C-alpha positions in Angstrom: -8.4 3.8 8.5 -10.1 6.8 9.9 -12.4 9.2 8.0 -13.2 12.9 8.6 -14.4 16.0 6.7 -11.9 18.0 4.6 -11.8 20.8 2.0 -9.6 19.1 -0.6 -6.0 19.0 0.6 -3.3 16.4 0.6 -0.4 16.2 3.0 2.0 13.7 4.6 3.2 13.9 8.2 6.7 12.6 8.0 7.0 12.1 11.7 4.1 9.7 12.0 4.1 8.1 8.6 0.5 9.1 8.1 -0.8 10.2 4.7 -3.9 12.5 4.6 -5.9 12.4 1.4 -8.6 15.0 0.9 -11.5 15.3 -1.4 -14.5 17.7 -1.2 -16.3 15.4 1.3 -13.8 13.3 3.3 -10.2 12.7 4.3 -8.7 9.2 4.7 -5.7 8.8 7.0 -3.6 5.7 6.9 -1.2 5.2 9.8 1.4 3.1 8.1 2.9 1.8 11.4 -0.6 0.6 12.4 -1.1 -0.8 8.9 2.1 -2.8 9.2 1.1 -4.2 12.6 -2.3 -5.3 11.3 -0.9 -7.0 8.2 2.3 -8.6 9.6 1.5 -11.8 7.6 2.1 -9.9 4.3 5.4 -8.5 5.5 6.7 -11.9 6.6 5.7 -14.0 3.5 9.3 -14.3 2.3 10.6 -14.7 -1.2 8.4 -16.4 -3.8 7.9 -16.6 -7.6 5.3 -14.3 -9.1 2.8 -17.2 -9.4 2.6 -17.5 -5.6 1.4 -13.9 -5.2 -1.0 -14.1 -8.2 -2.6 -17.3 -6.7 -2.7 -15.8 -3.2 -3.9 -12.2 -3.9 -5.3 -12.4 -7.5 -4.0 -11.0 -10.8 -5.7 -7.6 -10.3 -4.1 -7.2 -6.8 -0.5 -7.9 -7.9 1.4 -5.2 -9.8 4.9 -4.1 -10.8 5.2 -0.5 -9.6 8.6 1.0 -10.6 11.1 -1.9 -10.0 9.1 -3.6 -7.2 6.2 -5.9 -7.1 3.2 -5.0 -4.8 0.0 -6.7 -3.6 -3.1 -4.7 -2.8 -4.2 -5.3 0.8 -6.8 -3.3 2.8 -6.7 -0.3 0.4 -2.9 0.0 0.2 -0.2 -1.5 -2.0 2.4 -3.5 0.0 5.8 -4.4 -1.5 6.5 -8.2 -1.7 9.7 -10.1 -2.2 9.6 -11.7 -5.7 12.3 -14.0 -7.1 14.7 -12.1 -9.3 13.6 -8.6 -8.1 15.1 -6.3 -5.5 12.9 -6.0 -2.4 12.4 -2.9 -0.3 9.7 -2.8 2.4 7.3 -0.2 1.2 3.6 0.7 1.6 1.8 2.9 -0.9 -1.6 4.2 0.1 -4.1 6.6 -1.5 -2.6 10.1 -1.6 1.0 8.8 -2.2 2.4 9.8 -5.6 2.8 6.1 -6.8 -0.7 4.9 -5.8 -2.5 2.9 -8.4 -6.3 2.5 -8.4 -7.4 -1.1 -8.6 -9.8 -1.8 -11.4 
């Protein structure tokens, strides 16, 4: 992740897969391709029951968002393949509409 100064805007560059999130003091940009390459182990876990993900990532870092289960890794939610649920590879980072703040 990279940080820089901003004035409070939010935009997504569809060509690079980067999401820019602005506040009054900083912008966080997550390059989703870079994120995927740094966290390949999460994307290659395979199909498991929910208990596997709760034990591995913790109950606060495992959530059902929409119809897909996600784990919270390095500031982003990463879709995981859970028994009985449809899996679609997806990453949700701060600034994305479906982002959920971890308590």
